[in-house]
C-alpha positions as CSV (number, residue, x, y, z in Angstrom):
1,M,0.0,0.0,0.0
2,R,1.5,3.4,-1.1
3,V,1.2,6.3,1.3
4,A,0.9,10.0,0.5
5,A,3.4,11.8,2.7
6,C,2.1,15.4,3.1
7,T,2.8,18.5,5.1
8,D,0.5,19.3,8.0
9,G,-1.9,20.7,5.4
10,L,-2.7,23.8,7.3
11,Q,-1.8,26.1,4.4
12,R,-5.0,27.6,2.9
13,R,-5.3,28.0,-0.9
14,D,-7.9,29.3,-3.3
15,F,-8.9,26.7,-5.8
16,L,-11.1,27.1,-8.9
17,H,-12.1,24.5,-11.4
18,S,-10.5,25.0,-14.8
19,A,-13.9,25.3,-16.5
20,D,-14.7,28.1,-14.1
21,V,-11.3,29.8,-14.8
22,A,-12.2,29.7,-18.5
23,G,-15.7,31.0,-17.8
24,A,-14.4,33.9,-15.7
25,L,-11.9,34.9,-18.4
26,V,-14.7,34.8,-21.1
27,A,-17.0,36.9,-18.8
28,L,-14.2,39.4,-18.1
29,L,-13.3,39.7,-21.8
30,A,-16.9,40.3,-22.7
31,S,-17.3,42.9,-20.0
32,P,-16.4,46.6,-20.1
33,V,-14.2,46.2,-16.9
34,E,-10.7,47.4,-17.2
35,G,-7.6,46.9,-15.0
36,A,-6.6,44.1,-12.7
37,V,-9.3,41.6,-11.8
38,N,-8.4,38.5,-9.8
39,I,-9.6,35.1,-11.0
40,G,-10.3,32.7,-8.2
41,S,-13.0,31.4,-5.9
42,G,-12.4,33.9,-3.1
43,R,-12.6,31.1,-0.6
44,A,-9.3,29.5,0.6
45,V,-9.5,26.0,2.0
46,A,-7.0,24.2,4.1
47,L,-5.0,21.8,2.0
48,R,-5.6,19.1,4.6
49,D,-9.4,19.4,3.9
50,M,-8.9,19.1,0.2
51,I,-6.5,16.2,0.6
52,G,-9.1,14.5,2.9
53,Q,-11.9,15.0,0.4
54,I,-9.8,13.5,-2.4
55,A,-8.7,10.6,-0.3
56,A,-12.3,9.9,0.8
57,L,-13.5,10.0,-2.8
58,L,-10.8,7.6,-3.9
59,G,-11.3,5.3,-0.8
60,G,-7.8,6.0,0.4
61,A,-8.3,8.0,3.6
62,G,-5.9,5.6,5.5
63,R,-3.2,6.3,3.0
64,V,-2.6,10.0,3.8
65,R,0.0,11.0,6.4
66,L,-0.4,14.6,7.3
67,G,2.6,16.1,8.9
68,A,5.0,13.5,7.4
69,R,6.8,16.2,5.4
70,P,8.0,19.6,6.4
71,R,6.5,22.7,4.7
72,P,8.9,24.2,2.2
73,D,10.7,27.4,3.3
74,G,8.7,30.5,2.5
75,D,5.5,28.6,1.9
76,P,2.8,31.2,2.6
77,A,0.0,30.3,5.1
78,L,-2.7,31.8,2.9
79,I,-3.2,32.4,-0.8
80,E,-6.7,33.7,-1.5
81,A,-8.0,35.9,-4.3
82,D,-10.0,39.0,-3.6
83,V,-12.8,38.4,-6.2
84,T,-14.8,41.5,-5.4
85,R,-14.4,43.0,-8.9
86,L,-14.9,39.7,-10.6
87,A,-18.2,39.2,-8.7
88,E,-19.6,42.7,-8.5
89,E,-18.3,44.3,-11.7
90,V,-18.1,41.3,-14.1
91,G,-21.0,39.4,-12.4
92,F,-19.1,36.1,-12.5
93,R,-20.0,33.2,-10.1
94,P,-18.3,29.8,-10.3
95,R,-20.4,26.8,-11.3
96,F,-18.4,24.3,-9.2
97,D,-17.9,24.3,-5.5
98,L,-14.8,22.4,-4.2
99,Q,-16.5,19.0,-3.8
100,A,-18.2,19.1,-7.2
101,G,-15.0,20.2,-8.8
102,L,-13.0,17.4,-7.3
103,V,-15.6,14.8,-8.4
104,D,-15.6,16.3,-11.9
105,V,-11.8,16.2,-12.2
106,L,-11.5,12.7,-10.8
107,R,-14.2,11.4,-13.2
108,A,-12.5,13.1,-16.1
109,E,-9.2,11.4,-15.1
110,G,-10.9,8.0,-14.9
111,A,-10.3,7.8,-11.1
112,L,-14.0,7.8,-10.3
113,R,-17.0,6.3,-12.1
């Protein structure tokens, strides 16, 4: 049985399904909005939560070892997009939440049926 050695997973990251990234870019290009606009979900999740969801979906929760690896030097605790302009000025809302996005990606990769 292979084990996934991970950091403590307390880092929080902003994830967005690739279809939502494309949709946000299309919406932005079709809008009159100018200047910098962040593309993201605006909701950072702890990596340990995402890892746990993936492991549960794949039936491998017992194969994850959180805290088995040190965090890389300079690894920021939080990366989260401020999507205020994307939501309010462009009017974009993601189609996928984290769970639905993970299921979609794992199905597309043939890891889930």
